[in-house]
C-alpha positions as CSV (number, residue, x, y, z in Angstrom):
1,M,-63.7,-19.2,-15.3
2,T,-63.2,-16.4,-13.3
3,T,-61.2,-18.4,-10.5
4,A,-58.6,-19.7,-13.2
5,L,-58.3,-16.2,-14.6
6,A,-57.4,-14.8,-10.8
7,H,-55.2,-17.7,-10.4
8,R,-53.3,-17.0,-13.5
9,D,-53.3,-13.1,-12.7
10,R,-51.8,-14.3,-9.2
11,L,-49.0,-16.5,-11.0
12,K,-48.2,-13.6,-13.3
13,T,-47.8,-11.1,-10.3
14,R,-45.5,-13.7,-8.5
15,D,-43.4,-14.2,-11.8
16,R,-43.0,-10.3,-12.0
17,L,-42.0,-9.8,-8.3
18,A,-39.7,-12.6,-8.1
19,P,-36.8,-10.8,-10.0
20,A,-37.3,-7.7,-7.9
21,A,-37.1,-9.7,-4.7
22,L,-34.1,-11.6,-5.7
23,A,-32.4,-8.2,-6.8
24,L,-33.3,-7.0,-3.5
25,L,-31.9,-9.9,-1.7
26,I,-28.4,-10.0,-3.5
27,A,-28.4,-5.9,-2.5
28,V,-28.8,-6.7,1.0
29,L,-26.1,-9.7,1.1
30,I,-23.6,-7.3,-0.7
31,L,-24.2,-4.6,2.0
32,I,-23.5,-7.0,4.7
33,A,-20.7,-8.6,3.2
34,A,-19.0,-5.0,2.5
35,G,-19.8,-4.2,6.3
36,C,-17.9,-7.3,7.5
37,G,-15.0,-6.7,5.3
38,E,-14.5,-3.2,6.0
39,E,-11.1,-2.6,7.7
40,R,-11.2,-1.2,11.3
41,P,-9.5,1.9,11.7
42,A,-6.1,1.8,13.8
43,E,-6.5,2.0,17.4
44,I,-4.3,4.6,18.3
45,A,-4.7,7.4,20.7
46,A,-5.6,10.9,19.0
47,A,-2.8,13.1,18.4
48,P,-3.1,16.9,18.9
49,P,-3.3,19.0,16.1
50,G,-0.2,19.4,13.8
51,D,2.1,17.0,11.9
52,E,4.3,14.4,13.6
53,S,8.0,14.8,13.1
54,F,8.9,11.2,12.2
55,T,6.7,8.1,12.4
56,F,7.1,4.4,12.7
57,Y,3.8,2.5,11.9
58,D,2.0,5.7,12.7
59,L,3.7,6.0,16.0
60,G,5.1,9.5,16.5
61,A,6.1,11.9,19.0
62,H,2.4,12.4,20.2
63,T,1.1,9.0,20.2
64,V,0.1,7.7,23.8
65,Y,0.7,4.2,24.4
66,A,-2.2,2.1,25.5
67,E,-3.5,-1.5,25.2
68,P,-5.0,-1.0,21.9
69,V,-1.8,0.4,20.4
70,R,-0.1,-2.8,21.8
71,R,-2.7,-5.1,20.0
72,R,-2.0,-3.2,16.8
73,L,1.6,-3.6,17.1
74,R,1.3,-7.3,17.7
75,D,-0.7,-7.8,14.6
76,Q,1.8,-5.9,12.6
77,L,5.2,-7.2,14.2
78,G,4.3,-10.3,15.8
79,N,4.3,-11.2,19.5
80,E,6.4,-8.9,21.9
81,A,8.4,-9.1,25.0
82,I,7.8,-6.4,27.3
83,A,9.6,-4.8,30.3
84,H,8.5,-1.9,32.5
85,R,12.2,-0.9,34.1
86,S,15.0,-0.7,31.8
87,I,18.4,1.3,31.1
88,I,18.3,3.6,28.3
89,D,21.5,4.1,25.9
90,L,21.1,6.2,23.0
91,E,24.6,5.4,21.7
92,T,23.3,2.9,18.9
93,T,26.0,3.6,16.6
94,A,29.7,3.7,17.4
95,P,31.0,4.6,20.7
96,G,31.7,8.5,20.9
97,F,29.5,9.0,17.7
98,L,27.0,11.1,19.7
99,A,29.5,13.2,21.5
100,A,31.4,13.7,18.4
101,H,28.3,14.8,16.0
102,L,25.2,15.0,18.0
103,P,26.3,16.6,21.2
104,E,22.6,17.6,22.2
105,L,21.6,13.8,22.1
106,D,24.9,12.9,23.8
107,A,23.8,15.6,26.8
108,L,20.4,13.6,26.9
109,N,22.4,10.3,27.1
110,R,24.6,11.3,29.7
111,R,21.5,12.5,31.9
112,L,19.9,9.4,31.4
113,N,22.9,7.5,32.7
114,D,23.9,9.5,35.8
115,P,25.9,8.7,37.9
116,P,28.4,7.2,35.4
117,G,29.3,3.8,35.7
118,E,26.3,2.7,37.5
119,R,23.0,0.9,36.4
120,V,20.4,3.4,35.9
121,D,16.9,1.7,35.3
122,H,13.9,4.0,34.1
123,D,10.3,3.9,34.3
124,V,9.3,3.0,30.9
125,V,7.3,0.6,28.6
126,K,9.8,-1.2,26.5
127,L,8.2,-3.5,23.8
128,M,10.8,-5.7,21.7
129,Y,9.7,-7.7,18.6
130,R,12.4,-10.3,17.4
131,Y,10.2,-12.2,14.9
132,A,8.6,-9.5,12.9
133,R,10.1,-11.3,9.7
134,Q,7.4,-14.0,10.3
135,R,4.9,-11.3,9.5
136,N,6.7,-10.1,6.3
137,V,8.2,-7.2,7.9
138,P,12.1,-6.7,6.6
139,F,13.5,-5.9,10.3
140,D,15.3,-8.5,12.6
141,Y,14.7,-6.4,15.9
142,V,12.3,-3.8,16.8
143,E,12.6,-2.2,20.1
144,L,10.0,0.7,21.2
145,L,10.4,2.5,24.5
146,F,7.5,4.8,25.9
147,S,7.9,7.0,28.9
148,G,6.4,5.3,32.0
149,F,5.2,9.0,33.0
150,S,3.7,10.2,29.8
151,Q,3.2,7.2,28.1
152,K,4.6,8.9,25.0
153,P,7.3,7.4,23.0
154,I,11.0,8.5,23.7
155,F,13.3,6.1,21.6
156,F,12.9,3.6,18.8
157,H,15.5,1.2,17.5
158,I,15.2,-1.1,14.7
159,R,17.9,-3.4,13.2
160,F,18.2,-5.3,9.9
161,K,21.0,-6.7,7.6
162,A,20.9,-6.3,3.9
163,D,18.3,-3.4,3.0
164,E,16.1,-5.6,0.7
165,A,13.0,-3.5,1.2
166,G,14.6,-0.3,-0.1
167,T,14.0,1.3,3.6
168,V,16.8,3.9,3.4
169,E,15.7,5.3,-0.1
170,A,11.9,5.4,1.1
171,L,13.2,7.5,3.9
172,R,15.4,10.0,1.7
173,R,12.1,10.1,-0.5
174,R,9.9,11.1,2.5
175,H,12.3,13.4,4.7
176,G,14.8,14.8,1.8
177,E,18.5,14.7,2.1
178,P,20.0,13.8,5.0
179,Q,23.1,15.0,6.9
180,V,25.9,12.4,5.8
181,I,28.4,11.6,8.6
182,D,31.3,9.2,7.9
183,W,32.4,7.5,10.8
184,G,36.0,7.8,10.0
185,T,36.6,4.1,10.1
186,G,36.5,3.9,6.4
187,A,33.4,4.5,3.9
188,A,31.2,1.5,5.1
189,G,30.7,3.2,8.8
190,Q,28.4,6.0,7.9
191,S,25.3,7.6,9.3
192,L,22.3,9.5,7.8
193,V,20.8,12.1,10.3
194,W,17.4,13.9,9.6
195,R,16.2,16.6,12.1
196,R,12.7,18.0,12.4
197,D,11.5,20.0,15.2
198,A,13.0,18.5,18.4
199,D,13.3,15.0,17.2
200,V,16.1,13.2,15.4
201,L,16.0,10.2,13.0
202,I,19.4,8.3,12.4
203,V,20.1,5.6,9.8
204,S,23.5,4.0,10.2
205,R,25.6,1.5,8.0
206,V,27.3,-0.4,10.5
207,P,30.1,-3.0,9.3
208,D,30.4,-6.3,11.3
209,R,33.9,-7.9,11.6
210,L,33.5,-9.6,8.3
211,G,33.0,-6.4,6.6
212,E,29.3,-7.3,5.7
213,I,26.8,-4.1,6.4
214,G,24.0,-3.9,8.8
215,H,21.7,-1.2,9.3
216,R,20.3,0.3,12.4
217,I,17.4,3.0,12.5
218,S,16.9,5.2,15.6
219,F,14.2,7.8,16.4
220,F,15.0,10.2,19.0
221,F,12.0,12.0,20.4
222,M,14.1,14.6,22.1
223,A,11.3,16.7,23.7
224,N,9.5,13.5,25.2
225,I,13.1,12.4,26.8
226,E,13.6,15.7,28.3
227,E,9.9,15.7,29.8
228,M,10.5,12.2,31.3
229,L,13.8,13.3,32.7
230,T,11.8,16.4,34.5
231,A,9.5,13.9,35.8
232,E,11.9,11.8,37.2
233,E,13.5,14.6,38.8
234,E,10.4,15.7,40.4
235,E,9.8,12.1,41.5
236,R,13.1,12.0,43.1
237,E,12.5,15.5,45.0
238,Q,9.2,14.1,46.4
239,R,10.8,11.1,47.7
240,A,13.7,13.0,49.5
241,R,11.0,15.5,51.1
242,A,9.0,12.5,52.3
243,R,12.2,11.2,53.7
244,R,13.0,14.2,55.6
245,K,9.6,14.3,56.7
246,T,9.6,10.9,58.1
247,G,13.0,11.5,59.8
248,K,11.6,14.6,61.7
249,T,8.7,12.7,63.0
250,A,10.6,9.5,64.2
251,F,11.6,11.2,67.4
């Protein structure tokens, strides 16, 4: 009789504990699932204190290019082509536009392409994305240039046709009303210009030969461009000194 009662008590205890154990198991599984589904933070090099002027996919003037940045961009924009030497032409709208309306950018562009008429390659990291639409990104072409010296952004350029995603309006809401510059070739050719700190953002409506409008967005990180030009000049001077030293010791 005593044995039967003890067995019955054990069964009751097991029945009471079973729901609690099941609840604990479910809670553990939920925690594990939540941890697995948690988004990983963007792998971008930390920026110094202070706000970025303009950003594109969280890339701003203070971003430092590194392999994690490249991997993240590949996830967002698709596979890239990459170059480590390239010419740099900041004239992305119409010929003479910078000289007429943005002389500070025109001066930088002339320095980047000096001597005139010659091909001047620069030490850069140039990322080019032509298949961003396969990732549901509303751009036909994205080009991102980073200085090969500082690894900081110097120039971004994006092209797309119809503004189906309302990109221009989103920029207006974020950065306020821009300076509006008509090209003088009719109302279709027009640029919107924002300036902040040492950087410039330009959105241009570019008519093609058939009169259809395309869009170009250009980010100019002017302080970073200036820093790269200074580094290039110092590198040229070091090479010149090395050549002079070699010449003196040749005889």
